DRENTIDO-742204 format. One record per atom (N, C-alpha, C): x, y, z; residue in three letters; residue number from 1; atom name. Coordinates in steps of 0.2 Angstrom, whole numbers. Layout:
<rs>
r east = X; north = Y; up = Z; type = ALA; seq = NUM; atom = CA
...
</rs>
This chain:
<rs>
r east = -27; north = 146; up = 86; type = MET; seq = 1; atom = N
r east = -23; north = 143; up = 81; type = MET; seq = 1; atom = CA
r east = -16; north = 147; up = 82; type = MET; seq = 1; atom = C
r east = -11; north = 143; up = 81; type = THR; seq = 2; atom = N
r east = -4; north = 146; up = 82; type = THR; seq = 2; atom = CA
r east = -2; north = 150; up = 77; type = THR; seq = 2; atom = C
r east = 4; north = 154; up = 78; type = GLY; seq = 3; atom = N
r east = 6; north = 158; up = 73; type = GLY; seq = 3; atom = CA
r east = 9; north = 155; up = 66; type = GLY; seq = 3; atom = C
r east = 12; north = 149; up = 68; type = VAL; seq = 4; atom = N
r east = 14; north = 145; up = 62; type = VAL; seq = 4; atom = CA
r east = 8; north = 142; up = 58; type = VAL; seq = 4; atom = C
r east = 3; north = 140; up = 61; type = GLY; seq = 5; atom = N
r east = -3; north = 137; up = 58; type = GLY; seq = 5; atom = CA
r east = -7; north = 143; up = 54; type = GLY; seq = 5; atom = C
r east = -7; north = 148; up = 57; type = ARG; seq = 6; atom = N
r east = -10; north = 154; up = 54; type = ARG; seq = 6; atom = CA
r east = -6; north = 156; up = 47; type = ARG; seq = 6; atom = C
r east = 0; north = 156; up = 48; type = THR; seq = 7; atom = N
r east = 5; north = 158; up = 42; type = THR; seq = 7; atom = CA
r east = 4; north = 153; up = 37; type = THR; seq = 7; atom = C
r east = 4; north = 146; up = 39; type = PHE; seq = 8; atom = N
r east = 3; north = 141; up = 34; type = PHE; seq = 8; atom = CA
r east = -4; north = 142; up = 30; type = PHE; seq = 8; atom = C
r east = -9; north = 143; up = 34; type = LEU; seq = 9; atom = N
r east = -16; north = 144; up = 31; type = LEU; seq = 9; atom = CA
r east = -16; north = 150; up = 26; type = LEU; seq = 9; atom = C
r east = -13; north = 155; up = 28; type = LEU; seq = 10; atom = N
r east = -12; north = 161; up = 24; type = LEU; seq = 10; atom = CA
r east = -8; north = 160; up = 17; type = LEU; seq = 10; atom = C
r east = -3; north = 156; up = 18; type = LEU; seq = 11; atom = N
r east = 1; north = 154; up = 12; type = LEU; seq = 11; atom = CA
r east = -3; north = 150; up = 7; type = LEU; seq = 11; atom = C
r east = -6; north = 145; up = 10; type = LEU; seq = 12; atom = N
r east = -10; north = 141; up = 6; type = LEU; seq = 12; atom = CA
r east = -16; north = 144; up = 3; type = LEU; seq = 12; atom = C
r east = -19; north = 149; up = 6; type = LEU; seq = 13; atom = N
r east = -24; north = 153; up = 3; type = LEU; seq = 13; atom = CA
r east = -22; north = 157; up = -3; type = LEU; seq = 13; atom = C
r east = -16; north = 160; up = -2; type = VAL; seq = 14; atom = N
r east = -13; north = 165; up = -7; type = VAL; seq = 14; atom = CA
r east = -11; north = 160; up = -13; type = VAL; seq = 14; atom = C
r east = -8; north = 155; up = -12; type = LEU; seq = 15; atom = N
r east = -6; north = 150; up = -17; type = LEU; seq = 15; atom = CA
r east = -12; north = 148; up = -21; type = LEU; seq = 15; atom = C
r east = -18; north = 146; up = -18; type = LEU; seq = 16; atom = N
r east = -24; north = 144; up = -21; type = LEU; seq = 16; atom = CA
r east = -27; north = 150; up = -25; type = LEU; seq = 16; atom = C
r east = -27; north = 155; up = -22; type = LEU; seq = 17; atom = N
r east = -30; north = 161; up = -26; type = LEU; seq = 17; atom = CA
r east = -26; north = 163; up = -32; type = LEU; seq = 17; atom = C
r east = -19; north = 163; up = -31; type = GLY; seq = 18; atom = N
r east = -15; north = 164; up = -37; type = GLY; seq = 18; atom = CA
r east = -16; north = 159; up = -42; type = GLY; seq = 18; atom = C
r east = -16; north = 153; up = -41; type = GLY; seq = 19; atom = N
r east = -18; north = 148; up = -46; type = GLY; seq = 19; atom = CA
r east = -24; north = 149; up = -49; type = GLY; seq = 19; atom = C
r east = -29; north = 151; up = -46; type = VAL; seq = 20; atom = N
r east = -36; north = 152; up = -49; type = VAL; seq = 20; atom = CA
r east = -35; north = 158; up = -54; type = VAL; seq = 20; atom = C
r east = -32; north = 163; up = -51; type = ILE; seq = 21; atom = N
r east = -31; north = 169; up = -56; type = ILE; seq = 21; atom = CA
r east = -27; north = 168; up = -62; type = ILE; seq = 21; atom = C
r east = -22; north = 164; up = -61; type = PHE; seq = 22; atom = N
r east = -18; north = 162; up = -67; type = PHE; seq = 22; atom = CA
r east = -22; north = 158; up = -72; type = PHE; seq = 22; atom = C
r east = -26; north = 153; up = -70; type = LEU; seq = 23; atom = N
r east = -29; north = 149; up = -74; type = LEU; seq = 23; atom = CA
r east = -35; north = 153; up = -78; type = LEU; seq = 23; atom = C
r east = -38; north = 158; up = -74; type = ALA; seq = 24; atom = N
r east = -43; north = 162; up = -77; type = ALA; seq = 24; atom = CA
r east = -41; north = 167; up = -82; type = ALA; seq = 24; atom = C
r east = -35; north = 169; up = -81; type = THR; seq = 25; atom = N
r east = -32; north = 174; up = -86; type = THR; seq = 25; atom = CA
r east = -27; north = 171; up = -91; type = THR; seq = 25; atom = C
r east = -25; north = 165; up = -91; type = TRP; seq = 26; atom = N
r east = -20; north = 162; up = -95; type = TRP; seq = 26; atom = CA
r east = -24; north = 161; up = -102; type = TRP; seq = 26; atom = C
r east = -20; north = 163; up = -108; type = ASP; seq = 27; atom = N
r east = -23; north = 162; up = -114; type = ASP; seq = 27; atom = CA
r east = -19; north = 156; up = -117; type = ASP; seq = 27; atom = C
r east = -22; north = 150; up = -116; type = ALA; seq = 28; atom = N
r east = -19; north = 144; up = -118; type = ALA; seq = 28; atom = CA
r east = -20; north = 143; up = -125; type = ALA; seq = 28; atom = C
r east = -14; north = 141; up = -129; type = PRO; seq = 29; atom = N
r east = -14; north = 140; up = -136; type = PRO; seq = 29; atom = CA
r east = -18; north = 134; up = -138; type = PRO; seq = 29; atom = C
r east = -22; north = 135; up = -144; type = PRO; seq = 30; atom = N
r east = -26; north = 130; up = -146; type = PRO; seq = 30; atom = CA
r east = -21; north = 124; up = -149; type = PRO; seq = 30; atom = C
r east = -24; north = 118; up = -150; type = PRO; seq = 31; atom = N
r east = -20; north = 112; up = -153; type = PRO; seq = 31; atom = CA
r east = -18; north = 114; up = -160; type = PRO; seq = 31; atom = C
r east = -12; north = 112; up = -162; type = GLN; seq = 32; atom = N
r east = -9; north = 114; up = -168; type = GLN; seq = 32; atom = CA
r east = -11; north = 109; up = -174; type = GLN; seq = 32; atom = C
r east = -13; north = 103; up = -172; type = ARG; seq = 33; atom = N
r east = -15; north = 98; up = -177; type = ARG; seq = 33; atom = CA
r east = -22; north = 96; up = -176; type = ARG; seq = 33; atom = C
r east = -26; north = 94; up = -181; type = GLN; seq = 34; atom = N
r east = -32; north = 91; up = -181; type = GLN; seq = 34; atom = CA
r east = -32; north = 84; up = -179; type = GLN; seq = 34; atom = C
r east = -36; north = 82; up = -175; type = ILE; seq = 35; atom = N
r east = -37; north = 74; up = -173; type = ILE; seq = 35; atom = CA
r east = -43; north = 72; up = -175; type = ILE; seq = 35; atom = C
r east = -43; north = 66; up = -179; type = GLU; seq = 36; atom = N
r east = -49; north = 63; up = -181; type = GLU; seq = 36; atom = CA
r east = -48; north = 56; up = -180; type = GLU; seq = 36; atom = C
r east = -53; north = 52; up = -178; type = PHE; seq = 37; atom = N
r east = -53; north = 45; up = -177; type = PHE; seq = 37; atom = CA
r east = -61; north = 43; up = -178; type = PHE; seq = 37; atom = C
r east = -61; north = 36; up = -180; type = THR; seq = 38; atom = N
r east = -68; north = 33; up = -181; type = THR; seq = 38; atom = CA
r east = -70; north = 30; up = -175; type = THR; seq = 38; atom = C
r east = -76; north = 31; up = -173; type = VAL; seq = 39; atom = N
r east = -79; north = 28; up = -167; type = VAL; seq = 39; atom = CA
r east = -83; north = 22; up = -170; type = VAL; seq = 39; atom = C
r east = -82; north = 16; up = -168; type = PRO; seq = 40; atom = N
r east = -85; north = 10; up = -170; type = PRO; seq = 40; atom = CA
r east = -93; north = 10; up = -168; type = PRO; seq = 40; atom = C
r east = -97; north = 7; up = -172; type = ASP; seq = 41; atom = N
r east = -104; north = 7; up = -171; type = ASP; seq = 41; atom = CA
r east = -106; north = 4; up = -165; type = ASP; seq = 41; atom = C
r east = -103; north = -1; up = -162; type = ASP; seq = 42; atom = N
r east = -105; north = -4; up = -156; type = ASP; seq = 42; atom = CA
r east = -103; north = 0; up = -150; type = ASP; seq = 42; atom = C
r east = -99; north = 6; up = -151; type = LYS; seq = 43; atom = N
r east = -98; north = 10; up = -145; type = LYS; seq = 43; atom = CA
r east = -104; north = 16; up = -145; type = LYS; seq = 43; atom = C
r east = -108; north = 16; up = -150; type = LEU; seq = 44; atom = N
r east = -113; north = 21; up = -150; type = LEU; seq = 44; atom = CA
r east = -120; north = 19; up = -147; type = LEU; seq = 44; atom = C
r east = -123; north = 23; up = -143; type = PRO; seq = 45; atom = N
r east = -130; north = 20; up = -140; type = PRO; seq = 45; atom = CA
r east = -135; north = 19; up = -146; type = PRO; seq = 45; atom = C
r east = -139; north = 15; up = -144; type = ARG; seq = 46; atom = N
r east = -145; north = 14; up = -149; type = ARG; seq = 46; atom = CA
r east = -151; north = 17; up = -148; type = ARG; seq = 46; atom = C
</rs>
């Protein structure tokens, strides 16, 4: 593997790992409003 390919692979791995760590530690805010809707009877299994 060439130096450029190895560098690209390392960069990709660092970005992927950083994204996983960010999503695992991010405290996402909950929705601010309640959502309610009616499901028609024909959409439900019998």
